[in-house]
Backbone as CSV, one residue per row, in Angstrom:
resi,resn,N_x,N_y,N_z,CA_x,CA_y,CA_z,C_x,C_y,C_z
1,MET,13.022,-6.577,-7.374,13.221,-5.325,-8.081,12.028,-4.232,-7.787
2,TYR,12.263,-3.344,-7.064,11.064,-1.905,-7.014,11.239,-1.187,-7.831
3,PHE,9.982,-0.519,-7.996,9.905,0.617,-8.780,8.734,1.536,-8.280
4,ALA,9.220,3.135,-8.039,8.043,3.717,-7.462,8.111,4.659,-8.158
5,ALA,6.969,5.619,-8.417,7.011,6.718,-9.190,5.623,7.855,-8.681
6,LEU,5.797,9.225,-8.598,4.989,10.036,-8.569,4.143,10.303,-9.688
7,LEU,3.326,10.468,-9.872,2.206,11.030,-11.073,1.745,12.503,-10.712
8,ALA,1.936,13.448,-11.452,0.791,14.761,-10.781,0.087,15.083,-11.867
9,ARG,-1.156,15.088,-11.657,-2.152,15.972,-12.703,-2.186,17.244,-12.447
10,THR,-1.457,18.354,-13.824,-1.689,19.199,-13.733,-2.264,19.908,-15.027
11,GLU,-2.664,21.311,-15.187,-3.390,21.674,-16.209,-2.670,21.042,-18.006
12,ASP,-1.720,20.892,-17.477,-0.701,20.183,-19.099,-0.816,19.256,-19.273
13,GLY,-1.456,18.468,-17.945,-1.232,17.015,-18.222,-0.671,16.309,-17.218
14,TRP,-0.237,15.041,-17.074,0.683,14.491,-16.016,1.720,14.525,-15.987
15,GLU,2.562,14.761,-14.968,3.720,14.533,-14.516,4.564,13.812,-14.196
16,ALA,5.079,12.980,-14.319,5.989,11.945,-13.442,7.238,12.233,-12.959
17,SER,7.701,11.959,-11.865,9.075,11.796,-11.538,9.541,10.376,-10.571
18,ASP,10.227,9.924,-10.878,11.267,9.291,-9.899,11.348,9.313,-8.837
19,THR,10.902,8.425,-7.876,11.045,8.695,-6.334,11.740,7.587,-5.326
20,GLU,12.575,8.409,-4.158,13.183,7.438,-3.723,11.910,6.894,-2.390
21,LEU,12.489,6.051,-2.016,11.123,5.745,-0.778,12.243,5.569,0.731
22,ASP,13.127,5.834,0.391,14.411,5.203,1.337,14.200,6.083,2.583
23,ASP,13.592,7.354,2.573,13.432,8.200,3.696,12.071,8.097,4.239
24,VAL,11.426,7.678,3.668,9.514,7.585,4.073,9.548,6.624,4.983
25,GLU,8.853,6.554,5.979,8.865,5.574,7.367,7.625,5.496,7.566
26,THR,6.437,6.294,7.191,5.056,6.702,7.596,4.202,6.683,6.574
27,LEU,3.385,6.548,6.228,2.288,6.737,5.463,1.833,8.297,5.162
28,SER,2.517,9.182,6.211,1.781,10.105,6.206,3.243,10.757,5.485
29,ASP,4.410,9.982,5.850,5.572,10.981,5.270,5.609,11.080,3.496
30,LEU,4.873,9.291,2.956,4.423,9.229,1.394,3.629,10.664,1.095
31,ALA,2.358,10.979,1.915,1.512,12.033,1.791,2.059,13.158,1.430
32,ASP,3.218,12.829,2.474,3.742,14.901,2.734,4.365,14.429,1.415
33,LEU,5.263,13.417,0.544,6.137,13.490,-0.311,5.371,13.872,-2.007
34,ALA,4.418,13.279,-1.781,3.173,13.675,-2.861,2.583,15.109,-3.129
35,ARG,2.516,15.451,-1.611,2.018,16.896,-1.606,3.163,17.843,-2.324
36,GLU,4.317,17.600,-1.903,5.371,18.289,-2.430,5.682,18.545,-4.015
37,ALA,5.067,17.228,-4.896,5.075,16.899,-6.516,3.998,17.994,-6.741
38,SER,3.138,18.361,-6.053,1.706,19.028,-6.899,1.734,20.309,-5.481
39,PRO,2.501,21.617,-6.067,2.297,22.826,-5.340,0.688,23.300,-4.972
40,ASP,0.567,23.042,-6.646,-0.945,23.356,-6.958,-2.557,22.289,-6.085
41,ASP,-2.135,21.763,-5.204,-3.323,20.960,-4.588,-3.769,19.871,-5.160
42,ASP,-3.217,19.876,-6.703,-3.416,18.653,-7.914,-3.629,17.405,-7.262
43,THR,-4.049,15.986,-8.061,-4.071,14.919,-7.799,-2.575,14.433,-8.143
44,VAL,-2.148,13.383,-7.096,-1.095,12.828,-7.185,-1.272,11.438,-6.778
45,LEU,-0.682,10.783,-7.935,-0.610,9.431,-7.554,0.504,8.705,-6.955
46,VAL,0.578,7.940,-5.969,2.468,7.642,-6.279,1.854,6.143,-6.454
47,LEU,2.911,5.286,-7.416,3.130,4.083,-8.063,3.590,3.401,-7.395
48,ILE,3.626,2.063,-7.015,4.614,1.409,-6.025,4.258,0.040,-6.722
49,GLU,5.739,-0.910,-7.705,5.332,-2.036,-7.279,6.762,-3.096,-7.011
50,GLN,6.458,-3.677,-6.344,7.428,-5.109,-6.591,7.384,-6.077,-8.257
51,GLU,8.119,-6.184,-8.549,7.977,-6.856,-10.124,7.132,-8.157,-10.135
52,GLU,6.379,-8.599,-10.272,5.665,-9.748,-10.142,5.191,-10.351,-8.854
53,ALA,5.198,-9.347,-7.969,4.596,-9.964,-6.937,3.127,-8.718,-6.321
54,TRP,3.780,-7.244,-6.119,1.985,-6.885,-6.498,2.600,-5.395,-6.804
55,PHE,1.131,-4.721,-6.329,1.692,-3.287,-6.818,0.356,-2.631,-6.022
56,GLY,0.895,-1.364,-5.900,0.540,-0.294,-4.770,-0.376,1.034,-5.635
57,VAL,-1.092,1.459,-5.529,-1.205,3.164,-5.461,-1.705,3.754,-4.025
58,VAL,-1.378,5.100,-4.280,-1.533,5.746,-3.087,-2.017,7.216,-4.072
59,ARG,-3.072,7.436,-3.736,-3.685,8.737,-4.393,-3.669,10.091,-3.439
60,VAL,-3.091,10.963,-3.421,-3.175,12.140,-2.232,-3.965,13.392,-3.504
61,ASP,-5.180,14.180,-2.934,-5.978,15.128,-3.368,-5.664,16.134,-2.393
62,GLY,-4.800,17.013,-2.563,-4.692,18.457,-1.351,-4.413,17.886,-0.227
63,GLU,-5.133,18.602,0.474,-4.822,18.002,1.853,-5.593,16.695,2.386
64,ASP,-6.262,16.105,1.634,-7.234,15.226,1.918,-6.595,13.848,2.897
65,ASP,-7.064,12.952,3.132,-6.337,11.816,4.024,-5.871,10.730,2.289
66,PRO,-4.912,10.263,2.293,-4.552,9.345,1.401,-5.282,8.131,0.999
67,ARG,-5.616,7.940,-0.296,-6.234,6.702,-0.406,-5.632,5.542,-0.940
68,ILE,-5.721,4.569,-0.309,-4.710,3.251,-1.001,-5.118,2.162,-1.591
69,TYR,-4.739,1.588,-2.373,-5.291,0.398,-3.242,-3.852,-0.296,-3.160
70,VAL,-3.761,-1.561,-2.553,-2.686,-2.976,-3.118,-3.421,-4.028,-3.393
71,SER,-2.264,-4.292,-4.320,-3.077,-5.402,-5.398,-3.222,-6.611,-4.389
72,ASP,-1.906,-6.918,-3.591,-1.988,-8.431,-2.911,-1.215,-8.027,-1.856
73,ALA,-2.212,-8.070,-0.418,-1.562,-7.693,1.447,-0.527,-8.494,1.668
74,ALA,-0.857,-9.581,1.217,-0.150,-11.024,2.035,1.431,-10.450,1.262
75,ALA,1.280,-10.477,-0.098,2.735,-9.909,-0.868,3.444,-8.970,-0.234
76,ALA,2.640,-7.903,-0.219,2.861,-6.472,0.633,3.758,-6.676,1.584
77,GLN,2.558,-6.847,2.352,3.592,-7.306,3.792,4.759,-7.871,4.110
78,ARG,5.245,-8.757,3.091,6.586,-9.017,2.923,7.784,-8.030,2.569
79,SER,7.476,-7.063,2.258,8.417,-5.891,1.580,7.728,-4.439,2.736
80,ALA,9.325,-3.942,2.609,9.071,-2.538,3.344,8.136,-1.816,2.991
81,TYR,8.054,-1.470,1.423,7.107,-0.400,1.050,5.735,-0.270,1.009
82,GLY,5.849,-2.412,0.966,4.197,-2.768,1.442,3.456,-2.157,2.516
83,GLU,4.619,-2.668,3.700,4.324,-2.023,5.178,4.040,-0.884,5.451
84,LEU,4.328,-0.271,4.698,4.193,1.540,4.422,2.366,1.962,4.740
85,LEU,1.741,0.908,3.403,0.495,1.137,3.180,-0.338,0.495,3.570
86,LEU,0.125,-0.844,4.346,-0.636,-1.926,4.710,-1.080,-1.144,6.219
87,THR,-1.792,-0.248,6.483,-2.217,0.437,7.906,-3.344,-0.886,8.649
88,ASP,-3.271,-0.609,10.079,-4.302,-1.315,10.848,-5.686,-1.254,10.245
89,GLU,-5.954,0.401,9.927,-7.429,0.417,9.052,-7.771,0.041,7.875
90,LEU,-6.559,0.014,6.998,-6.827,-0.851,5.831,-7.113,-2.411,5.391
91,LEU,-6.150,-2.892,6.396,-6.219,-4.248,7.161,-7.498,-4.420,7.477
92,GLY,-8.594,-3.838,7.854,-9.611,-3.717,9.143,-9.034,-4.342,10.463
93,ARG,-8.183,-3.901,10.784,-7.774,-4.369,12.191,-7.846,-3.587,13.218
94,ASP,-8.051,-3.522,14.495,-7.879,-2.334,15.184,-6.722,-1.983,15.811
95,PRO,-6.669,-0.799,15.958,-5.286,-0.489,16.495,-4.927,-0.701,17.249
96,GLY,-3.732,-1.320,17.462,-3.389,-1.595,19.014,-4.017,-2.970,19.220
97,ALA,-4.640,-3.534,18.230,-4.828,-4.801,18.532,-3.906,-6.044,19.049
98,ASP,-2.956,-6.043,18.991,-1.235,-6.716,19.364,-0.971,-6.512,20.766
99,ASP,-1.809,-5.644,21.728,-1.336,-4.996,22.467,-1.113,-5.783,23.694
100,VAL,-0.264,-6.089,24.358,-0.713,-7.691,25.770,-1.864,-7.066,26.780
101,ASP,-1.623,-5.540,26.810,-3.015,-4.737,27.837,-4.284,-5.432,27.612
102,ASP,-4.451,-6.497,26.506,-5.618,-6.507,26.488,-5.830,-7.742,27.090
103,LEU,-6.050,-8.196,27.958,-6.164,-9.532,29.109,-7.306,-10.268,28.319
104,ASP,-8.249,-10.309,27.575,-9.529,-10.887,26.612,-8.376,-11.507,25.488
105,SER,-7.849,-11.141,25.343,-7.083,-11.660,23.925,-5.843,-12.714,24.378
106,LEU,-5.703,-12.760,25.505,-4.353,-13.281,26.538,-5.600,-15.078,26.367
107,ASP,-4.186,-16.096,26.337,-4.738,-17.170,26.388,-4.202,-17.967,27.928
108,LEU,-4.927,-17.581,29.310,-4.448,-17.819,30.243,-4.321,-18.931,30.687
109,ASP,-3.815,-19.954,30.376,-4.057,-21.282,30.631,-3.097,-22.271,31.546
110,GLY,-2.492,-21.449,32.456,-2.400,-21.956,33.694,-0.793,-22.186,33.831
111,THR,0.011,-22.225,32.086,1.267,-22.668,32.322,2.162,-21.413,31.954
112,GLU,3.431,-21.168,32.100,4.350,-20.217,31.962,4.453,-19.167,33.362
113,ASP,3.575,-19.582,34.406,3.056,-18.407,35.325,2.094,-17.569,34.435
114,GLY,1.228,-17.869,33.653,0.357,-16.941,33.106,0.536,-16.438,31.652
115,GLU,2.017,-16.528,31.373,2.027,-16.268,30.054,1.492,-16.806,28.509
116,PRO,1.058,-16.304,27.517,0.122,-16.671,26.754,1.789,-17.272,25.699
117,GLU,0.757,-18.494,25.702,1.809,-19.642,24.543,1.929,-18.845,22.985
118,ALA,3.003,-18.459,22.936,3.447,-18.712,21.244,2.692,-19.176,20.354
119,GLU,2.089,-18.501,19.133,1.629,-19.583,17.726,3.090,-19.155,17.028
120,GLU,3.170,-20.901,16.447,3.948,-20.745,15.431,3.232,-20.849,13.661
121,ASP,4.044,-20.481,13.101,3.703,-21.111,11.765,3.919,-22.272,11.029
122,ASP,3.742,-22.498,9.939,4.591,-23.984,9.303,6.162,-23.607,9.647
123,ASP,6.717,-22.724,9.487,8.071,-22.425,9.441,8.721,-22.612,10.640
124,GLY,8.285,-22.936,11.750,8.276,-22.382,13.139,8.522,-20.616,13.771
125,ASP,8.139,-20.094,13.008,8.572,-18.853,13.180,7.365,-18.151,14.379
126,GLU,7.730,-18.038,15.651,6.581,-17.796,16.486,5.783,-16.220,16.131
127,GLY,4.212,-16.256,16.623,3.745,-14.809,15.941,3.221,-14.743,14.936
128,ALA,3.982,-15.269,13.993,3.783,-15.034,12.362,2.150,-15.619,12.294
129,ALA,1.650,-16.476,12.553,0.438,-16.802,12.804,-0.809,-15.692,13.223
130,ALA,-0.350,-15.259,13.603,-1.214,-14.054,14.684,-0.913,-12.559,13.057
131,ASP,0.256,-12.415,12.896,0.149,-11.418,11.840,0.135,-11.533,10.367
132,ALA,-0.723,-12.589,10.136,-0.772,-13.447,8.913,-1.559,-12.050,7.991
133,VAL,-1.986,-11.996,6.797,-2.536,-11.136,6.244,-3.073,-12.366,4.877
134,ALA,-4.838,-11.667,4.408,-4.764,-12.600,3.710,-4.272,-12.331,2.019
135,HIS,-4.024,-13.202,1.512,-4.241,-12.808,-0.047,-4.768,-11.867,-0.837
136,GLY,-4.697,-10.836,-1.679,-5.744,-10.395,-2.582,-5.613,-9.122,-1.780
137,PRO,-6.244,-8.150,-2.932,-6.310,-6.802,-2.475,-7.171,-6.552,-1.545
138,VAL,-6.704,-5.294,-1.145,-7.305,-4.458,-0.496,-7.161,-2.977,-0.281
139,GLY,-7.813,-2.415,-0.054,-7.932,-0.796,0.142,-9.263,-0.619,-0.686
140,ASP,-8.773,0.738,-1.399,-10.295,1.321,-1.990,-9.823,1.083,-3.907
141,SER,-10.912,-0.237,-4.073,-10.541,-0.433,-5.449,-11.548,0.683,-6.637
142,GLU,-11.789,1.930,-5.774,-12.375,2.456,-6.743,-11.559,4.086,-6.677
143,ILE,-10.498,3.673,-6.329,-9.593,5.012,-6.167,-8.882,6.044,-7.374
144,LEU,-9.582,4.618,-8.761,-9.048,5.563,-9.637,-10.611,5.623,-11.004
145,THR,-11.597,5.314,-10.337,-12.637,5.464,-10.868,-12.795,6.946,-11.816
146,ASP,-12.644,8.185,-11.293,-12.870,9.277,-11.756,-12.537,9.640,-12.770
147,LEU,-11.019,8.257,-13.009,-9.727,8.916,-14.112,-9.998,8.109,-15.245
148,GLY,-10.830,7.070,-15.012,-10.897,5.888,-16.026,-11.066,4.943,-15.605
149,ILE,-10.692,4.023,-14.222,-10.466,2.889,-14.360,-11.186,2.570,-13.273
150,SER,-12.152,1.354,-13.481,-13.385,1.205,-12.925,-12.550,0.041,-11.257
151,GLY,-13.232,0.392,-10.807,-12.381,-1.338,-9.364,-12.408,-2.248,-10.044
152,LYS,-13.591,-2.728,-10.915,-13.445,-4.144,-11.485,-12.005,-4.558,-12.478
153,GLU,-11.832,-3.233,-13.499,-10.911,-3.266,-14.032,-9.703,-3.046,-13.230
154,LEU,-9.152,-2.453,-11.973,-8.041,-2.123,-11.345,-7.965,-3.527,-10.383
155,ARG,-8.803,-4.099,-9.921,-8.756,-5.556,-9.538,-8.095,-6.539,-10.680
156,ALA,-8.294,-6.736,-11.874,-8.317,-7.645,-12.612,-6.695,-7.285,-13.206
157,LEU,-5.956,-6.148,-12.898,-4.715,-5.666,-13.246,-3.540,-6.798,-12.883
158,GLU,-2.484,-7.537,-13.645,-1.352,-8.273,-13.560,-0.819,-7.351,-12.699
159,SER,-0.202,-7.916,-11.770,1.255,-7.573,-11.075,2.193,-6.934,-12.202
160,GLY,2.486,-7.882,-12.733,4.006,-7.805,-13.624,3.576,-6.533,-14.619
161,ASP,2.761,-5.721,-15.116,2.793,-4.654,-15.488,1.527,-3.762,-15.340
162,ALA,1.082,-3.753,-14.589,-0.198,-2.550,-13.668,0.255,-1.841,-13.862
163,LEU,1.081,-0.843,-13.368,1.397,0.581,-13.177,1.585,1.123,-15.003
164,SER,2.384,0.120,-16.046,2.052,0.517,-17.238,0.880,0.710,-18.024
165,GLU,0.029,-0.671,-17.358,-1.336,-0.217,-17.488,-2.396,1.099,-17.708
166,ILE,-1.839,1.208,-16.054,-2.810,2.267,-15.408,-2.022,3.784,-15.964
167,ALA,-1.262,3.782,-15.984,-0.346,4.561,-16.935,-1.419,4.806,-18.427
168,ASP,-1.231,3.835,-19.049,-1.551,3.682,-20.544,-2.818,4.597,-20.486
169,ILE,-3.855,3.884,-19.541,-5.580,4.396,-19.450,-5.426,6.184,-19.116
170,LEU,-4.527,6.543,-18.129,-4.708,7.931,-17.385,-4.219,8.422,-18.707
171,GLY,-3.293,8.335,-19.876,-2.399,9.293,-20.725,-1.372,9.658,-20.805
172,ALA,-0.844,8.632,-19.484,0.917,8.977,-19.024,1.567,7.921,-19.454
173,ALA,1.367,7.211,-20.071,2.399,5.997,-20.165,3.712,6.578,-20.931
174,GLU,3.714,7.218,-21.601,4.874,8.187,-21.904,5.956,8.840,-20.791
175,VAL,5.275,9.429,-20.077,6.117,9.879,-19.045,6.517,9.135,-18.097
176,LEU,5.608,8.168,-17.830,6.363,6.870,-16.812,7.139,6.811,-17.037
177,GLU,6.959,6.133,-18.638,8.404,5.356,-19.017,9.397,6.294,-18.997
178,GLY,9.339,7.401,-18.917,10.645,8.671,-19.159,11.221,8.138,-17.536
179,VAL,10.358,7.931,-16.507,11.160,7.954,-15.441,11.685,6.274,-15.021
180,ARG,10.957,5.739,-15.720,11.121,4.101,-15.628,13.221,3.947,-15.845
C-alpha cells in the first residue's frame, strides 16, 4: 500500500494535502505538482511511502531543482512511484549508460553475430543483473537538516513509521494524519 502527501510550509505553519501520483510520470512532473501546492515559493515536501518497504522525501524550494532522499533504492526500484525518484544522477549512473551505441560496453565474443550475451539473474530474468540497485539509502540525507532532522536521524528511521516521525519533528503530525 502506498501513501503520498504534500507538506507545504507557510507563514502559518505546515499545510498537508493528500496527493494522487497516477498522472505523474517524471520527477519534473512531481516537482511541478509540489510547486502548485505553494504559490509563494515556500518549501514543499513530497512524502511517499510503500508500507514497510521504503520511503522517499522530495524537497522543492521555489524554482530550485528538487532534492531527493530514498530510504532503500532496491525496494523503491520495484515500485512505479520509486522509479520516479531514482534518477540516473541519484544512483550515480551516467545518463544513457545502457545505450547499445557504446561499443566498449558490449561483450563481443564472436557469438550470435556479435550480439552481446544477455545477463541472467537467479530468477532467469535477462538484463536484471545490469539494472540491479544496491539496498540502502540514496540521495541527499541532509535534505531536512535545516528543518531539524539530521542526515544521521533520517537514515536511522524505519520505513514503517518514518513519515509520521518526520512530520512529528517538523510539528506537522496532526496535519499529516488529517490527510492519511
